[in-house]
SEKOLBA-558894 format. One record per residue: residue in one letter; chain; x, y, z of N, C-alpha, C in turn. Coordinates in Angstrom, 3 decimals. Layout:
BEGIN
<"A" "A" <X Y Z> <X Y Z> <X Y Z>>
...
//
This chain:
BEGIN
<"X" "A" <62.641 314.495 -42.486> <63.335 314.038 -41.291> <63.658 315.231 -40.401>>
<"X" "A" <63.507 315.032 -39.121> <63.811 316.096 -38.155> <64.683 315.500 -37.054>>
<"X" "A" <65.806 316.145 -36.796> <66.740 315.686 -35.774> <66.886 316.770 -34.717>>
<"X" "A" <66.712 316.388 -33.460> <66.796 317.329 -32.347> <67.863 316.857 -31.368>>
<"X" "A" <68.832 317.701 -31.086> <69.889 317.341 -30.141> <69.378 317.572 -28.723>>
<"X" "A" <69.186 316.483 -27.994> <68.662 316.556 -26.630> <69.766 316.839 -25.618>>
<"X" "A" <70.963 316.352 -25.891> <72.093 316.553 -24.979> <73.369 316.691 -25.809>>
<"X" "A" <74.157 317.674 -25.440> <75.492 317.883 -25.997> <76.255 318.686 -24.953>>
<"X" "A" <77.544 318.868 -25.128> <78.367 319.531 -24.123> <78.022 321.003 -23.949>>
<"X" "A" <77.476 321.608 -24.998> <77.114 323.023 -24.968> <75.632 323.158 -25.283>>
<"X" "A" <75.097 324.367 -25.106> <73.670 324.566 -25.329> <73.423 325.759 -26.245>>
<"X" "A" <72.467 325.572 -27.164> <72.076 326.638 -28.085> <70.824 327.350 -27.611>>
<"X" "A" <70.333 326.982 -26.443> <69.069 327.527 -25.938> <69.139 327.523 -24.416>>
<"X" "A" <68.000 327.609 -23.764> <67.984 327.643 -22.311> <68.075 326.272 -21.667>>
<"X" "A" <68.116 325.222 -22.462> <68.185 323.873 -21.907> <69.573 323.589 -21.339>>
<"X" "A" <69.654 322.842 -20.252> <70.972 322.504 -19.695> <71.721 321.524 -20.585>>
<"X" "A" <73.039 321.544 -20.462> <73.917 320.666 -21.220> <74.694 319.774 -20.253>>
<"X" "A" <75.297 318.723 -20.797> <76.217 317.891 -20.026> <77.221 317.286 -20.995>>
<"X" "A" <78.323 316.775 -20.458> <79.279 316.093 -21.322> <78.662 314.772 -21.774>>
<"X" "A" <78.233 314.745 -23.023> <77.573 313.569 -23.556> <76.862 313.914 -24.846>>
<"X" "A" <76.145 312.948 -25.376> <75.438 313.156 -26.636> <74.157 312.344 -26.657>>
<"X" "A" <73.086 312.970 -27.141> <71.832 312.268 -27.400> <71.066 313.042 -28.457>>
<"X" "A" <70.685 312.345 -29.523> <69.970 312.970 -30.637> <68.679 312.197 -30.885>>
<"X" "A" <67.557 312.922 -30.929> <66.250 312.347 -31.230> <65.934 312.585 -32.694>>
<"X" "A" <65.450 311.538 -33.372> <65.203 311.628 -34.809> <63.786 311.142 -35.115>>
<"X" "A" <63.073 311.927 -35.904> <61.777 311.501 -36.437> <61.906 311.343 -37.947>>
<"X" "A" <61.604 310.148 -38.433> <61.555 309.884 -39.859> <60.129 309.495 -40.220>>
<"X" "A" <59.913 309.138 -41.475> <58.582 308.706 -41.892> <58.143 307.463 -41.145>>
<"X" "A" <59.107 306.580 -40.829> <58.773 305.288 -40.220> <59.159 305.164 -38.754>>
<"X" "A" <60.047 306.017 -38.276> <60.626 305.792 -36.951> <60.645 307.036 -36.083>>
<"X" "A" <60.582 306.773 -34.776> <61.020 307.713 -33.750> <62.192 307.033 -33.062>>
<"X" "A" <63.359 307.622 -33.152> <64.533 306.909 -32.655> <65.451 307.832 -31.873>>
<"X" "A" <66.293 307.192 -31.078> <67.334 307.883 -30.327> <68.688 307.368 -30.769>>
<"X" "A" <69.597 308.294 -31.013> <70.993 307.938 -31.228> <71.754 308.444 -30.008>>
<"X" "A" <72.146 307.512 -29.154> <72.812 307.785 -27.876> <71.851 308.394 -26.853>>
<"X" "A" <72.225 308.239 -25.581> <71.338 308.660 -24.493> <72.084 309.438 -23.405>>
<"X" "A" <73.202 310.047 -23.753> <73.904 310.900 -22.803> <74.443 310.159 -21.597>>
<"X" "A" <74.803 310.941 -20.583> <75.423 310.392 -19.373> <74.408 310.093 -18.282>>
<"X" "A" <73.371 310.922 -18.200> <72.368 310.819 -17.135> <70.981 310.798 -17.771>>
<"X" "A" <69.967 311.136 -16.974> <68.596 311.232 -17.499> <68.286 312.620 -18.052>>
<"X" "A" <69.309 313.459 -18.255> <69.070 314.819 -18.730> <68.382 314.825 -20.098>>
<"X" "A" <68.698 313.850 -20.945> <68.063 313.808 -22.263> <66.549 313.646 -22.151>>
<"X" "A" <66.087 312.950 -21.136> <64.645 312.783 -20.916> <64.031 314.099 -20.452>>
<"X" "A" <64.687 314.761 -19.520> <64.183 316.043 -19.020> <64.134 317.084 -20.144>>
<"X" "A" <65.177 317.133 -20.962> <65.183 318.097 -22.063> <64.121 317.763 -23.100>>
<"X" "A" <63.921 316.464 -23.359> <62.865 316.056 -24.291> <61.503 316.516 -23.787>>
<"X" "A" <61.269 316.371 -22.508> <59.992 316.822 -21.934> <59.802 318.316 -22.131>>
<"X" "A" <60.872 319.084 -21.941> <60.786 320.529 -22.133> <60.487 320.886 -23.592>>
<"X" "A" <60.904 320.026 -24.511> <60.695 320.274 -25.939> <59.412 319.631 -26.468>>
<"X" "A" <58.644 318.996 -25.581> <57.394 318.360 -25.994> <57.588 317.072 -26.754>>
<"X" "A" <58.715 316.395 -26.530> <59.016 315.127 -27.196> <58.742 313.980 -26.230>>
<"X" "A" <57.921 313.027 -26.647> <57.534 311.898 -25.808> <58.439 310.702 -26.126>>
<"X" "A" <59.418 310.450 -25.284> <60.371 309.374 -25.550> <59.786 307.985 -25.289>>
<"X" "A" <58.600 307.913 -24.678> <57.946 306.609 -24.524> <57.499 306.060 -25.874>>
<"X" "A" <57.457 306.920 -26.902> <57.039 306.502 -28.245> <58.217 306.074 -29.123>>
<"X" "A" <59.436 306.211 -28.620> <60.624 305.808 -29.383> <60.559 304.309 -29.662>>
<"X" "A" <60.859 303.918 -30.909> <60.829 302.500 -31.280> <62.212 301.895 -31.462>>
<"X" "A" <63.241 302.743 -31.648> <64.589 302.252 -31.919> <65.611 303.132 -31.207>>
<"X" "A" <66.604 302.493 -30.590> <67.725 303.201 -29.963> <69.013 302.594 -30.483>>
<"X" "A" <69.938 303.450 -30.888> <71.268 303.008 -31.306> <72.286 303.687 -30.398>>
<"X" "A" <73.080 302.897 -29.704> <74.130 303.417 -28.832> <75.456 303.304 -29.581>>
<"X" "A" <76.126 304.429 -29.782> <77.278 304.461 -30.681> <78.474 303.665 -30.178>>
<"X" "A" <78.702 303.639 -28.867> <79.827 302.869 -28.331> <79.680 302.750 -26.823>>
<"X" "A" <80.600 302.019 -26.214> <80.416 301.616 -24.830> <80.955 302.559 -23.784>>
<"X" "A" <80.886 303.858 -23.994> <81.306 304.839 -22.999> <80.090 305.476 -22.338>>
<"X" "A" <80.237 305.823 -21.068> <79.081 306.261 -20.293> <78.530 307.620 -20.704>>
<"X" "A" <79.271 308.424 -21.465> <78.709 309.700 -21.899> <77.803 309.535 -23.119>>
<"X" "A" <77.701 308.302 -23.612> <76.806 308.002 -24.737> <75.748 306.963 -24.371>>
<"X" "A" <76.025 306.149 -23.371> <75.069 305.129 -22.965> <74.723 305.132 -21.500>>
<"X" "A" <75.187 306.143 -20.760> <74.924 306.185 -19.322> <73.466 306.380 -18.971>>
<"X" "A" <72.682 306.962 -19.881> <71.261 307.201 -19.623> <70.365 306.040 -19.977>>
<"X" "A" <70.947 304.880 -20.295> <70.137 303.755 -20.761> <69.189 303.230 -19.686>>
<"X" "A" <69.642 303.166 -18.429> <68.751 302.740 -17.340> <67.525 303.639 -17.274>>
<"X" "A" <67.746 304.949 -17.354> <66.647 305.904 -17.268> <65.688 305.730 -18.443>>
<"X" "A" <66.222 305.466 -19.634> <65.350 305.264 -20.792> <64.473 304.032 -20.608>>
<"X" "A" <65.066 302.943 -20.139> <64.310 301.705 -19.959> <63.211 301.845 -18.904>>
<"X" "A" <63.354 302.814 -18.014> <62.321 303.050 -17.000> <61.084 303.719 -17.593>>
<"X" "A" <61.219 304.332 -18.787> <60.067 305.034 -19.386> <59.631 304.416 -20.722>>
<"X" "A" <60.358 303.403 -21.189> <60.038 302.813 -22.486> <60.256 301.305 -22.403>>
<"X" "A" <59.200 300.537 -22.635> <59.281 299.085 -22.462> <59.209 298.313 -23.765>>
<"X" "A" <59.411 298.993 -24.907> <59.236 298.287 -26.174> <60.302 298.587 -27.233>>
<"X" "A" <61.047 299.661 -27.092> <62.025 300.031 -28.129> <63.107 298.964 -28.251>>
<"X" "A" <63.532 298.716 -29.488> <64.675 297.849 -29.739> <65.952 298.678 -29.610>>
<"X" "A" <66.906 298.161 -28.822> <68.126 298.899 -28.506> <69.310 298.115 -29.063>>
<"X" "A" <70.120 298.774 -29.887> <71.206 298.102 -30.592> <72.561 298.624 -30.130>>
<"X" "A" <73.435 297.689 -29.749> <74.815 297.986 -29.404> <75.693 296.888 -29.973>>
<"X" "A" <76.966 297.202 -30.211> <77.924 296.154 -30.509> <78.160 295.333 -29.241>>
<"X" "A" <78.401 294.038 -29.410> <78.515 293.162 -28.241> <79.667 293.575 -27.323>>
<"X" "A" <80.715 294.181 -27.876> <81.845 294.615 -27.058> <81.557 295.920 -26.305>>
<"X" "A" <80.394 296.522 -26.562> <80.056 297.772 -25.860> <79.948 297.555 -24.353>>
<"X" "A" <79.602 296.351 -23.945> <79.456 296.071 -22.520> <80.726 295.501 -21.893>>
<"X" "A" <81.820 295.501 -22.631> <83.107 295.158 -22.019> <83.556 296.307 -21.113>>
<"X" "A" <84.605 296.083 -20.342> <85.136 297.144 -19.483> <85.866 298.181 -20.332>>
<"X" "A" <85.581 299.453 -20.063> <86.261 300.550 -20.753> <86.747 301.543 -19.710>>
<"X" "A" <87.956 302.079 -19.936> <88.589 302.942 -18.952> <89.168 304.190 -19.605>>
<"X" "A" <89.261 305.234 -18.801> <90.019 306.426 -19.151> <91.222 306.475 -18.224>>
<"X" "A" <92.400 306.638 -18.805> <93.623 306.611 -18.013> <93.913 308.006 -17.462>>
<"X" "A" <93.609 308.204 -16.206> <93.850 309.482 -15.530> <95.236 309.472 -14.877>>
<"X" "A" <95.643 310.628 -14.358> <96.922 310.708 -13.651> <96.948 309.793 -12.434>>
<"X" "A" <95.752 309.568 -11.860> <95.660 308.712 -10.669> <95.473 307.244 -11.030>>
<"X" "A" <95.368 306.957 -12.328> <95.173 305.578 -12.771> <93.893 305.424 -13.576>>
<"X" "A" <93.616 304.215 -14.072> <92.444 303.987 -14.908> <91.131 304.194 -14.145>>
<"X" "A" <90.202 304.899 -14.783> <88.865 305.144 -14.226> <87.834 304.500 -15.152>>
<"X" "A" <86.909 303.761 -14.577> <85.901 303.055 -15.371> <84.950 304.051 -16.028>>
<"X" "A" <84.765 303.917 -17.347> <83.837 304.788 -18.076> <82.883 303.948 -18.922>>
<"X" "A" <82.709 302.688 -18.534> <81.857 301.786 -19.295> <80.396 301.875 -18.915>>
<"X" "A" <79.613 300.965 -19.475> <78.175 300.928 -19.280> <77.789 300.000 -18.134>>
<"X" "A" <76.525 300.047 -17.765> <75.978 299.139 -16.756> <75.881 297.747 -17.369>>
<"X" "A" <76.728 296.827 -16.935> <76.799 295.503 -17.539> <75.503 294.711 -17.380>>
<"X" "A" <74.718 295.003 -16.357> <73.470 294.275 -16.150> <72.520 294.436 -17.328>>
<"X" "A" <72.650 295.541 -18.050> <71.726 295.813 -19.150> <72.029 294.996 -20.398>>
<"X" "A" <73.178 294.348 -20.427> <73.530 293.528 -21.595> <72.527 292.402 -21.814>>
<"X" "A" <71.857 291.972 -20.748> <70.917 290.855 -20.837> <69.468 291.320 -20.821>>
<"X" "A" <69.241 292.612 -20.927> <67.870 293.117 -20.932> <67.167 292.673 -22.209>>
<"X" "A" <65.882 292.292 -22.126> <65.188 291.768 -23.320> <65.054 292.768 -24.463>>
<"X" "A" <65.160 294.063 -24.193> <65.075 295.041 -25.274> <66.406 295.277 -25.982>>
<"X" "A" <67.485 294.763 -25.402> <68.829 295.007 -25.921> <69.214 293.933 -26.933>>
<"X" "A" <69.708 294.379 -28.086> <70.193 293.484 -29.132> <71.690 293.736 -29.326>>
<"X" "A" <72.494 292.701 -29.135> <73.941 292.826 -29.268> <74.368 292.366 -30.659>>
<"X" "A" <75.150 293.200 -31.317> <75.579 292.944 -32.682> <77.070 292.652 -32.742>>
<"X" "A" <77.466 291.962 -33.775> <78.886 291.772 -34.066> <79.106 292.204 -35.513>>
<"X" "A" <79.131 293.514 -35.719> <79.208 294.060 -37.063> <77.926 294.776 -37.437>>
<"X" "A" <77.720 294.950 -38.731> <76.613 295.762 -39.200> <75.322 294.995 -39.389>>
<"X" "A" <74.250 295.766 -39.570> <72.932 295.192 -39.823> <72.072 296.238 -40.515>>
<"X" "A" <71.294 295.811 -41.503> <70.279 296.684 -42.088> <68.968 296.368 -41.387>>
<"X" "A" <68.398 297.394 -40.747> <67.159 297.193 -39.999> <65.948 297.253 -40.919>>
<"X" "A" <65.965 298.174 -41.862> <64.912 298.283 -42.870> <65.415 299.215 -43.963>>
<"X" "A" <64.513 299.692 -44.832> <64.986 300.522 -45.947> <65.416 301.919 -45.508>>
<"X" "A" <65.140 302.307 -44.259> <65.581 303.603 -43.736> <66.859 303.526 -42.924>>
<"X" "A" <67.041 302.452 -42.166> <68.084 302.407 -41.139> <69.097 301.302 -41.403>>
<"X" "A" <70.367 301.671 -41.344> <71.449 300.698 -41.438> <72.544 301.065 -40.438>>
<"X" "A" <72.997 300.067 -39.693> <74.104 300.214 -38.746> <75.342 299.561 -39.355>>
<"X" "A" <76.493 300.242 -39.257> <77.729 299.591 -39.660> <78.810 299.828 -38.606>>
<"X" "A" <79.777 298.924 -38.582> <80.783 298.925 -37.516> <82.079 298.340 -38.059>>
<"X" "A" <83.045 298.091 -37.134> <84.332 297.469 -37.455> <85.065 298.238 -38.551>>
<"X" "A" <85.066 299.557 -38.434> <85.772 300.412 -39.390> <87.274 300.233 -39.216>>
<"X" "A" <87.984 300.113 -40.313> <89.423 299.935 -40.267> <90.140 301.283 -40.346>>
<"X" "A" <91.381 301.304 -39.896> <92.185 302.517 -39.948> <92.677 302.930 -38.581>>
<"X" "A" <93.658 303.815 -38.561> <94.251 304.284 -37.319> <93.324 305.264 -36.602>>
<"X" "A" <93.497 305.355 -35.303> <92.728 306.307 -34.506> <93.622 307.487 -34.136>>
<"X" "A" <92.996 308.608 -33.834> <93.743 309.815 -33.484> <94.465 309.654 -32.144>>
<"X" "A" <95.503 310.457 -31.958> <96.251 310.449 -30.702> <95.392 310.889 -29.517>>
<"X" "A" <94.294 311.605 -29.776> <93.415 312.019 -28.682> <92.703 310.826 -28.048>>
<"X" "A" <92.838 309.640 -28.639> <92.270 308.421 -28.053> <93.258 307.684 -27.140>>
<"X" "A" <94.475 308.190 -27.017> <95.531 307.375 -26.401> <95.277 307.060 -24.931>>
<"X" "A" <94.465 307.845 -24.247> <94.173 307.585 -22.836> <92.918 306.744 -22.636>>
<"X" "A" <92.333 306.265 -23.730> <91.134 305.437 -23.649> <91.531 303.975 -23.801>>
<"X" "A" <91.148 303.161 -22.817> <91.648 301.799 -22.705> <90.505 300.787 -22.726>>
<"X" "A" <90.833 299.577 -23.194> <89.851 298.499 -23.148> <90.103 297.638 -21.916>>
<"X" "A" <89.420 296.499 -21.842> <89.350 295.762 -20.577> <90.698 295.250 -20.084>>
<"X" "A" <91.644 294.983 -21.001> <92.966 294.532 -20.554> <93.922 295.708 -20.319>>
<"X" "A" <93.376 296.931 -20.335> <94.092 298.184 -20.116> <95.082 298.510 -21.242>>
<"X" "A" <94.945 297.842 -22.379> <95.661 298.263 -23.586> <94.822 299.317 -24.301>>
<"X" "A" <95.432 299.979 -25.270> <94.732 301.052 -25.978> <93.498 300.510 -26.698>>
<"X" "A" <92.415 301.223 -26.574> <91.148 300.778 -27.151> <91.248 300.708 -28.670>>
<"X" "A" <90.697 299.639 -29.267> <90.647 299.516 -30.720> <89.274 299.912 -31.282>>
<"X" "A" <88.337 300.217 -30.409> <87.005 300.723 -30.768> <86.232 299.793 -31.700>>
<"X" "A" <86.398 298.504 -31.466> <85.568 297.545 -32.175> <84.125 297.623 -31.679>>
<"X" "A" <83.928 298.314 -30.547> <82.586 298.488 -29.997> <81.870 299.711 -30.554>>
<"X" "A" <82.523 300.445 -31.463> <81.916 301.659 -32.024> <81.087 301.303 -33.254>>
<"X" "A" <79.910 301.933 -33.387> <79.064 301.728 -34.549> <78.448 303.048 -34.992>>
<"X" "A" <77.932 303.058 -36.204> <77.447 304.274 -36.834> <76.107 303.983 -37.503>>
<"X" "A" <75.257 304.994 -37.584> <73.916 304.818 -38.121> <73.740 305.645 -39.381>>
<"X" "A" <73.259 304.989 -40.444> <72.911 305.666 -41.686> <71.393 305.681 -41.802>>
<"X" "A" <70.833 306.870 -41.992> <69.395 307.026 -42.196> <69.186 307.498 -43.630>>
<"X" "A" <68.421 306.730 -44.380> <68.163 307.059 -45.772> <66.716 307.501 -45.924>>
<"X" "A" <66.541 308.772 -46.233> <65.205 309.327 -46.471> <65.330 310.300 -47.639>>
<"X" "A" <64.780 311.517 -47.495> <64.961 312.510 -48.550> <66.426 312.909 -48.679>>
<"X" "A" <67.157 312.882 -47.576> <68.610 313.035 -47.545> <69.199 311.824 -46.829>>
<"X" "A" <70.454 311.534 -47.121> <71.138 310.455 -46.414> <71.963 311.058 -45.289>>
<"X" "A" <71.660 310.640 -44.064> <72.300 311.198 -42.872> <73.160 310.129 -42.211>>
<"X" "A" <74.395 310.479 -41.901> <75.301 309.618 -41.147> <75.435 310.170 -39.738>>
<"X" "A" <75.084 309.358 -38.752> <75.226 309.728 -37.347> <76.399 308.968 -36.741>>
<"X" "A" <77.361 309.718 -36.186> <78.485 309.155 -35.450> <78.341 309.575 -33.985>>
<"X" "A" <79.001 308.866 -33.107> <79.015 309.286 -31.717> <80.185 310.224 -31.475>>
<"X" "A" <81.373 309.632 -31.342> <82.604 310.409 -31.164> <83.524 310.333 -32.367>>
<"X" "A" <83.248 309.465 -33.300> <84.172 309.304 -34.420> <85.534 308.824 -33.965>>
<"X" "A" <85.569 307.920 -32.991> <86.852 307.462 -32.455> <87.739 306.841 -33.532>>
<"X" "A" <87.146 306.165 -34.501> <87.935 305.515 -35.554> <88.383 306.486 -36.638>>
<"X" "A" <88.065 307.760 -36.480> <88.489 308.770 -37.449> <87.399 309.043 -38.459>>
<"X" "A" <87.013 310.308 -38.570> <85.882 310.648 -39.420> <86.126 310.275 -40.876>>
<"X" "A" <87.353 310.420 -41.383> <87.626 310.028 -42.768> <87.468 308.525 -42.959>>
<"X" "A" <87.952 307.742 -42.011> <87.784 306.292 -42.083> <86.314 305.908 -42.042>>
<"X" "A" <85.560 306.568 -41.160> <84.151 306.239 -40.979> <83.345 306.584 -42.234>>
<"X" "A" <83.583 307.768 -42.785> <82.876 308.141 -44.013> <83.292 307.224 -45.161>>
<"X" "A" <84.580 306.877 -45.222> <85.054 305.987 -46.273> <84.413 304.614 -46.221>>
<"X" "A" <84.054 304.152 -45.021> <83.431 302.835 -44.857> <81.914 302.886 -44.963>>
<"X" "A" <81.357 304.080 -45.050> <79.901 304.226 -45.090> <79.351 303.535 -46.342>>
<"X" "A" <78.301 302.724 -46.204> <77.784 301.982 -47.359> <77.177 302.857 -48.449>>
<"X" "A" <76.827 304.087 -48.141> <76.337 305.051 -49.135> <77.005 306.390 -48.860>>
<"X" "A" <76.997 307.262 -49.837> <77.603 308.574 -49.631> <76.641 309.464 -48.851>>
<"X" "A" <77.039 309.975 -47.695> <76.116 310.789 -46.896> <76.014 312.228 -47.403>>
<"X" "A" <74.812 312.774 -47.301> <74.604 314.194 -47.580> <74.896 315.044 -46.350>>
<"X" "A" <74.628 314.467 -45.176> <74.787 315.162 -43.904> <75.521 314.240 -42.945>>
<"X" "A" <76.526 314.763 -42.241> <77.297 313.992 -41.266> <77.181 314.710 -39.919>>
<"X" "A" <76.782 313.961 -38.896> <76.519 314.549 -37.580> <77.253 313.746 -36.515>>
<"X" "A" <77.998 314.434 -35.654> <78.641 313.762 -34.535> <79.984 314.369 -34.194>>
<"X" "A" <80.619 313.822 -33.180> <81.930 314.289 -32.762> <83.026 313.756 -33.667>>
<"X" "A" <84.109 314.519 -33.795> <85.247 314.117 -34.613> <86.435 313.652 -33.761>>
<"X" "A" <86.331 313.763 -32.469> <87.383 313.412 -31.512> <88.741 314.001 -31.866>>
<"X" "A" <88.724 315.284 -32.169> <89.957 316.039 -32.390> <90.476 316.642 -31.089>>
<"X" "A" <89.663 316.492 -30.039> <89.950 317.062 -28.725> <89.574 316.025 -27.683>>
<"X" "A" <90.344 315.926 -26.645> <90.023 315.019 -25.551> <89.489 315.813 -24.367>>
<"X" "A" <88.193 315.716 -24.075> <87.642 316.444 -22.931> <88.288 316.047 -21.606>>
<"X" "A" <88.833 314.847 -21.549> <89.409 314.368 -20.293> <90.834 314.869 -20.067>>
<"X" "A" <91.558 315.202 -21.153> <92.939 315.671 -21.012> <93.116 317.124 -21.438>>
<"X" "A" <92.151 317.652 -22.193> <92.261 319.013 -22.716> <93.142 319.124 -23.947>>
<"X" "A" <93.582 317.978 -24.490> <94.489 317.964 -25.634> <93.709 318.119 -26.937>>
<"X" "A" <94.206 318.996 -27.838> <93.689 319.128 -29.190> <94.768 318.669 -30.165>>
<"X" "A" <94.349 318.012 -31.242> <95.323 317.564 -32.237> <96.040 318.753 -32.864>>
<"X" "A" <97.257 318.556 -33.376> <97.995 319.647 -34.023> <97.218 320.220 -35.211>>
<"X" "A" <97.451 321.507 -35.492> <96.702 322.189 -36.546> <96.902 321.529 -37.905>>
<"X" "A" <98.092 321.033 -38.176> <98.316 320.431 -39.498> <97.478 319.171 -39.701>>
<"X" "A" <97.219 318.437 -38.628> <96.360 317.253 -38.710> <94.918 317.670 -39.003>>
<"X" "A" <94.471 318.729 -38.340> <93.102 319.204 -38.541> <92.936 319.779 -39.947>>
<"X" "A" <93.958 320.480 -40.440> <93.905 321.018 -41.799> <93.867 319.889 -42.831>>
<"X" "A" <94.641 318.840 -42.608> <94.597 317.688 -43.515> <93.177 317.128 -43.571>>
<"X" "A" <92.571 316.988 -42.399> <91.201 316.493 -42.337> <90.267 317.405 -43.127>>
<"X" "A" <90.360 318.696 -42.889> <89.477 319.651 -43.561> <89.605 319.566 -45.072>>
<"X" "A" <90.815 319.363 -45.557> <91.066 319.351 -46.998> <90.712 318.023 -47.658>>
<"X" "A" <90.429 317.000 -46.847> <90.111 315.690 -47.400> <88.690 315.226 -47.091>>
<"X" "A" <87.957 315.983 -46.305> <86.564 315.611 -46.068> <85.768 315.702 -47.370>>
<"X" "A" <84.967 314.689 -47.698> <84.151 314.770 -48.911> <83.055 315.824 -48.764>>
<"X" "A" <82.517 316.269 -49.888> <81.443 317.261 -49.860> <80.232 316.716 -49.112>>
<"X" "A" <79.811 317.435 -48.107> <78.635 317.100 -47.297> <78.391 318.291 -46.384>>
<"X" "A" <77.265 318.276 -45.709> <76.990 319.249 -44.656> <77.347 318.583 -43.328>>
<"X" "A" <78.163 319.256 -42.517> <78.654 318.683 -41.274> <78.111 319.450 -40.072>>
<"X" "A" <77.699 318.695 -39.049> <77.344 319.251 -37.744> <78.199 318.521 -36.725>>
<"X" "A" <79.000 319.258 -35.968> <79.915 318.589 -35.062> <80.102 319.369 -33.768>>
<"X" "A" <80.447 318.642 -32.730> <80.664 319.227 -31.404> <81.187 318.149 -30.479>>
<"X" "A" <80.773 318.187 -29.231> <81.084 317.191 -28.211> <82.591 317.033 -28.057>>
<"X" "A" <83.216 316.132 -28.799> <84.648 315.890 -28.649> <85.458 316.441 -29.819>>
<"X" "A" <84.861 317.329 -30.606> <85.623 317.991 -31.664> <86.473 319.099 -31.074>>
<"X" "A" <85.895 319.865 -30.168> <86.629 320.921 -29.478> <86.550 322.260 -30.186>>
<"X" "A" <86.518 323.336 -29.413> <86.365 324.685 -29.968> <87.518 325.068 -30.888>>
<"X" "A" <88.742 324.753 -30.473> <89.904 325.131 -31.278> <89.862 324.442 -32.644>>
<"X" "A" <89.576 323.148 -32.642> <89.498 322.414 -33.905> <88.340 322.907 -34.759>>
<"X" "A" <87.208 323.201 -34.135> <86.052 323.688 -34.882> <86.347 325.038 -35.525>>
<"X" "A" <87.094 325.899 -34.830> <87.489 327.191 -35.413> <88.319 326.982 -36.680>>
<"X" "A" <89.245 326.039 -36.640> <90.078 325.753 -37.817> <89.221 325.192 -38.949>>
<"X" "A" <88.348 324.266 -38.629> <87.477 323.673 -39.645> <86.554 324.724 -40.256>>
<"X" "A" <86.088 325.650 -39.430> <85.211 326.717 -39.928> <85.927 327.617 -40.931>>
<"X" "A" <87.223 327.807 -40.749> <87.995 328.621 -41.685> <88.136 327.942 -43.047>>
<"X" "A" <88.131 326.611 -43.023> <88.423 325.851 -44.233> <87.178 325.327 -44.942>>
<"X" "A" <86.102 325.147 -44.224> <84.905 324.522 -44.777> <83.716 325.464 -44.689>>
<"X" "A" <82.907 325.471 -45.734> <81.720 326.327 -45.734> <80.556 325.655 -45.005>>
<"X" "A" <80.398 324.365 -45.239> <79.221 323.672 -44.710> <79.556 322.883 -43.447>>
<"X" "A" <79.991 323.582 -42.408> <80.199 322.942 -41.118> <79.576 323.823 -40.050>>
<"X" "A" <78.855 323.191 -39.129> <78.055 323.926 -38.152> <78.247 323.307 -36.771>>
<"X" "A" <78.148 324.122 -35.718> <78.260 323.570 -34.361> <77.027 322.767 -33.983>>
<"X" "A" <77.247 321.642 -33.322> <76.169 320.836 -32.772> <76.068 321.136 -31.284>>
<"X" "A" <74.876 321.527 -30.838> <74.692 321.941 -29.449> <73.367 321.396 -28.939>>
<"X" "A" <73.209 321.340 -27.620> <71.923 321.004 -27.038> <70.870 321.978 -27.587>>
<"X" "A" <69.804 321.433 -28.135> <68.752 322.253 -28.708> <68.859 322.452 -30.210>>
<"X" "A" <69.981 322.039 -30.831> <70.123 322.166 -32.272> <69.079 321.296 -32.975>>
<"X" "A" <68.340 321.877 -33.922> <67.348 321.156 -34.719> <67.798 321.185 -36.172>>
<"X" "A" <67.791 320.023 -36.797> <68.181 319.877 -38.205> <66.997 319.274 -38.948>>
<"X" "A" <66.546 319.924 -39.986> <65.445 319.413 -40.784> <65.916 319.189 -42.206>>
<"X" "A" <65.518 318.073 -42.802> <65.911 317.753 -44.179> <64.676 317.646 -45.063>>
//
């Protein structure tokens, strides 16, 4: 399995970055995308890396925020056959509560009815390699407090989903980990060898990082695995995690992971 980060907030190479996430994965059976960033930058970066996204057969969008699904229109313009999976609540209204009031950060609602889009209400096993799970229980971090659902109450992230890829290694892909990385790993149907995605210990919209004692608790309770994290984890939190964990690595635009 080979995983290439097409878009992340930072860059490990000469490719441009943006606030968002998109990871391209090649397995024995699939060419797939996990998230599609905010714009069409993931397509441009894929072209620079010699990756043909018209050959992608499966897309999983982690949740209904535009930094993970904003590039969906652009993807559909270059790919007319991939199956695209989202939770049905992903197309509900989602907001970020700014000082000036709520700002829409949801997806293009017109795409909810696109023939390539499959709306889920919970988990699904796609085949012996791919399984999606959702509706993780547990509290969310305080860094989520400015993220609102359609009635402008605090988001419960029922629209968040996670992808397990089972091959030579078992890989868990998260988007932002809004439901909490410990909760998400605890709900995973198999024990992952590798965990990739944001931990949402930092809010890019407010600049807030969780207190150090919360991050230390997380570090001391994470199960043994290799971790790659970035996007909404934040530099300060990653520095603390790096002090406590041996197998944790930054996830950046251009990062390649081979198993």
